[in-house]
Structures are given as structure tokens and as C-alpha cells.
C-alpha positions in Angstrom: -21.7 -58.4 -83.0 -21.9 -56.4 -79.4 -22.6 -58.3 -76.5 -25.4 -57.2 -74.1 -24.1 -56.1 -70.6 -24.0 -58.7 -67.9 -26.7 -58.0 -65.1 -24.2 -59.1 -62.5 -21.4 -56.9 -61.8 -19.1 -58.1 -59.4 -18.3 -54.7 -58.1 -22.0 -53.9 -57.3 -22.8 -55.0 -53.5 -25.6 -57.4 -52.9 -28.7 -56.5 -51.0 -27.4 -59.4 -48.7 -24.4 -58.0 -48.0 -25.7 -54.5 -47.6 -28.1 -55.8 -44.8 -25.2 -57.6 -43.1 -23.0 -54.4 -42.9 -25.8 -52.3 -41.7 -26.5 -54.8 -39.1 -22.8 -55.0 -37.9 -22.5 -51.0 -38.1 -25.6 -51.0 -35.6 -24.1 -53.6 -33.4 -20.8 -51.7 -33.3 -22.5 -48.5 -32.3 -24.5 -50.7 -29.5 -21.3 -51.8 -28.4 -19.7 -48.4 -28.5 -22.2 -46.7 -26.4 -22.5 -49.6 -23.8 -18.8 -49.0 -23.0 -19.0 -45.2 -22.8 -21.8 -46.0 -20.5 -19.4 -48.4 -18.3 -17.0 -46.1 -18.1 -18.9 -43.2 -17.3 -20.8 -45.5 -14.5 -17.1 -46.5 -13.4 -16.1 -43.0 -13.4 -19.0 -41.8 -11.1 -18.7 -44.6 -8.9 -14.8 -43.1 -8.2 -15.0 -39.9 -8.7 -18.6 -38.7 -8.7 -19.0 -37.9 -4.9 -15.7 -35.6 -4.8 -16.4 -33.8 -8.2 -19.6 -32.8 -7.0 -18.5 -31.8 -4.0 -15.6 -29.9 -5.5 -18.0 -28.1 -7.7 -20.4 -27.3 -4.9 -17.6 -26.0 -2.9 -16.2 -23.9 -5.7 -19.8 -22.3 -6.4 -20.3 -21.3 -2.7 -16.6 -19.9 -2.7 -17.3 -17.6 -5.8 -20.7 -16.7 -4.0 -18.6 -15.9 -0.7 -16.2 -13.8 -2.8 -19.1 -11.9 -4.6 -20.9 -11.3 -1.2 -17.6 -10.0 0.4 -16.4 -8.1 -2.4 -19.9 -6.2 -2.7 -19.9 -5.9 1.1 -16.4 -4.2 1.1 -17.1 -1.8 -1.5 -20.5 -1.0 0.4 -18.6 -0.4 3.7 -15.9 1.7 1.7 -18.5 3.8 0.4 -19.7 4.3 3.7 -16.4 5.2 5.1 -15.7 7.7 2.4 -19.2 9.1 3.5 -18.5 9.7 6.9 -14.9 11.1 6.3 -16.1 13.6 3.9 -18.7 14.4 7.0 -16.0 14.6 9.5 -13.7 17.1 7.1 -16.9 19.2 6.8 -17.0 19.3 10.5 -13.7 20.2 10.8 -14.0 23.0 8.5 -16.7 24.4 10.1 -14.3 24.4 13.5 -17.0 21.9 15.0 -14.1 19.8 16.4 -16.3 17.4 18.7 -18.7 16.6 15.8 -15.9 15.8 13.5 -14.0 13.7 16.3 -17.1 11.6 16.6 -17.3 10.7 12.9 -13.5 10.1 12.9 -14.2 7.7 15.9 -16.6 5.7 13.8 -14.2 5.3 11.2 -11.3 4.3 13.4 -13.4 1.7 14.7 -14.1 0.2 11.5 -11.3 -2.3 11.1 -7.8 -2.1 10.1 -8.5 -0.2 6.5 -6.3 2.6 5.3 -9.1 5.1 6.2 -9.6 3.8 9.4 -5.8 4.2 10.3 -5.9 7.7 8.9 -8.8 8.4 11.1 -6.9 7.7 13.9 -4.0 9.5 13.2 -6.3 12.8 12.4 -8.1 12.0 15.8 -4.5 12.1 17.3 -3.7 15.5 15.8 -7.3 16.8 17.3 -6.5 15.6 20.5 -3.1 17.6 20.5 -4.9 20.6 19.1 -7.4 20.2 22.3 -4.4 19.8 24.7 -4.8 16.3 25.2 -1.7 14.8 25.0 -2.2 11.7 26.6 -5.3 10.6 24.3 -2.7 11.5 21.3 0.1 9.5 22.3 -2.4 6.6 23.0 -3.9 6.9 19.5 -0.4 7.1 17.9 0.9 4.0 19.7 -2.4 2.2 18.4 -1.2 2.9 15.0 2.5 2.4 15.4 2.0 -1.1 16.9 -0.7 -2.1 14.2 1.2 -4.9 12.1 -1.7 -4.4 9.5 -1.4 -0.7 9.2 0.5 0.6 6.3 4.4 1.0 7.1 4.1 4.5 5.9 1.3 5.1 8.7 3.1 3.4 11.3 6.2 5.4 10.6 4.6 8.5 11.0 2.5 7.4 14.0 5.8 6.5 15.9 7.4 9.8 14.8 4.5 12.1 16.0 4.0 9.7 19.2 7.9 10.5 20.4 7.8 14.1 19.4 4.4 14.1 21.6 6.4 12.5 24.6 9.9 13.8 24.2 10.1 15.5 27.3 9.1 12.4 29.3 11.0 9.8 27.3 14.4 8.5 28.2 17.2 10.0 25.7 18.2 6.6 24.5 14.8 5.3 24.0 14.2 8.3 21.7 17.3 7.2 19.8 16.5 3.7 19.7 13.2 4.3 18.3 13.9 6.8 15.7 17.8 6.1 14.5 16.1 3.6 11.9 14.4 6.8 10.5 17.2 9.5 11.0 19.0 8.3 7.7 19.7 10.1 4.7 17.1 8.9 2.1 14.5 8.1 4.4 11.4 10.1 4.4 11.4 11.0 7.9 15.3 12.0 8.1 14.3 15.4 8.7 12.0 15.4 11.9 13.5 11.8 12.9 17.0 13.3 12.6 16.2 16.4 14.8 14.5 14.5 17.8 17.5 12.1 17.4 20.2 15.0 17.5 18.1 16.8 20.6 18.0 13.2 22.6 22.1 13.6 21.8 22.3 16.8 23.4 20.2 15.8 26.4 23.1 13.0 26.8 25.7 15.9 26.4 27.0 14.1 23.0 27.6 17.4 21.0 29.8 15.2 18.9 27.2 13.4 17.4 24.6 15.9 17.7 26.4 18.7 15.5 26.9 16.5 12.6 23.5 15.1 12.6 22.2 18.6 12.2 24.6 19.6 9.6 23.6 16.9 7.6 20.1 17.6 7.8 21.0 21.5 7.1 22.8 20.2 3.5 19.7 17.7 2.7 17.7 19.7 -0.2 14.7 17.2 0.1 14.1 18.7 3.9 11.9 21.6 4.3 13.6 25.0 4.4 12.3 25.6 8.0 13.8 22.6 8.9 17.0 23.1 7.4 17.1 26.6 8.9 16.8 25.4 12.3 19.3 22.5 11.9 21.8 25.0 10.4 21.5 27.6 13.5 21.9 24.4 15.9 24.9 22.9 14.4 26.6 26.6 14.2 25.8 26.7 17.8 27.5 23.3 18.4 30.6 24.4 16.4 29.8 22.5 13.5 30.4 24.7 10.3 27.0 24.2 8.0 26.4 27.8 7.4 29.6 28.3 5.2 28.8 25.5 2.7 25.2 27.3 2.1 26.7 30.9 1.8 29.3 29.4 -0.7 26.7 27.7 -2.5 24.7 31.2 -2.4 27.8 32.9 -3.7 28.5 30.6 -6.6 24.8 31.0 -7.5 25.0 34.6 -7.6 28.5 34.6 -9.5 26.6 32.0 -12.2 23.3 34.4 -12.5 26.1 37.4 -13.2 28.1 35.3 -15.6 24.6 34.2 -17.5 23.4 37.9 -17.7 26.4 39.3 -19.0 26.9 36.8 -21.7 22.8 37.2 -22.8 23.5 41.0 -23.0 23.9 42.6 -26.4 27.5 43.4 -27.0 28.1 47.2 -27.4 29.7 49.0 -30.3 
């Protein structure tokens, strides 16, 4: 005969045990919350002020950068508009009005547009036969450590060219010799000025080879190369034969190519 199931299952949790477990769980949560609250209080008591100060400073820096960036873009847009107006005035041959617009840009900091406006003003001054004003503008750009280096080099070359007759030959050499080397974008113009300074010093042995080197440099404009070739020839440096030889070789190569390309006669 089967026995009835017992009501007391040893695996079944008693109500008293359930209540105690629930109370323990609530107590542990309260203790955990209290510990976290104490940790937060301790953290904020130690680092609260520096942390808040850092957040405020960070937000202030971000706001300042956004304001600066917006103002820079706005200023750049205004400079561009002034530049366009100045170029329109130049196209209309109104030099005075163009110079006035360029002066507003040139006085507006050390941006690339401000520096280029100063260079353009210097060029206008030369066209108006105001070399002293031009030289001062070129000096200003050449001495500006914040200006891009190519602009500074250009200003120095133009300044020396404009004041060449009043400068001591050695001063010309000292200033331009670093630019009067092969591979420099200013080799042609700077090298020619240095060669002229050598001639003033009666140093034909230095001027001639430098001019011949300019004449052979294919990266230099042909007009400047031709002038340097003629001067070198007058100084007894053979820069002409090399060019003539190159031309003959080129003609012979072209003739040979044409002959090879022609159909064979029967």
C-alpha cells in the first residue's frame, strides 16, 4: 500500500527563513547604499572643488575657442571681400583706391592676406615711383617673423633689388647669397643680383661662373637665362657653346627620328 506524501519537504524554504533572508537582503542594500554615499561624500570633499573648477574652465575654454574660431572666419571673410574690391580697383586702373583697400588689409594682423597686401602695396609704390615707400614695406615683411618664409624671402629679394644702387656690394652678397644656390626658388633673381655685386667688387672670377650656372638652369625663366648667358660670355665664361651644343644635339635627334619614321622607299 502506497504511503501519502509528507507535508514537510526538507528542501522547501520555511516562511520564517524567507522573511529573514528578505530582511538580510534589505539590510545589505542599505549598508551598500550608505557606503556608496560615504564614498561620494569623501570624494567630493577632496576633489569636488577642483573638479567643478576644471569643468567650468573647460567649458569656458570651449566657449572661447568657438568664439575665436567664429571671429577668425568672419575676419577672413571681410579680408577676402576687401581684397576682391582692391583687385577690382586695380583692374579699373584706380591705383589710389586700390592702395587704400590694401592698406586696410595690411594693417589687419599677420595673416597671409595681410602680408600679401603689404607686398602688393610695395609693388604699387614702385610703379608710382615711390621707391622709399616700397623699400620700407618690403623691409617690414622681410623682418616679420610671423610671416610665411616664402613671403619673407620674396620681400628681401625685392627690397635688395629696389635699393641695389644704394647698397654696398658686400651687403647685397651677405643678404642674398643663401638664396643664390641651385635648387632655391630664388636662385635666378638672387644669383643675378649677387653676380652684379661681385662685378661691383671687380670679382669677375666669381661673377662669371655664377652667371653661367644660372644660364644652364632649366628651371629658371628663359629671359633671365638668356641675360645671364650674355653676361657670362662677356666675362669670358663659355655658357653659349653648351646651349648651342644642346640645340645641335636636339636637331640631330629630331632628324634621326624623322628619318626612322619615314616609310621605306622601294
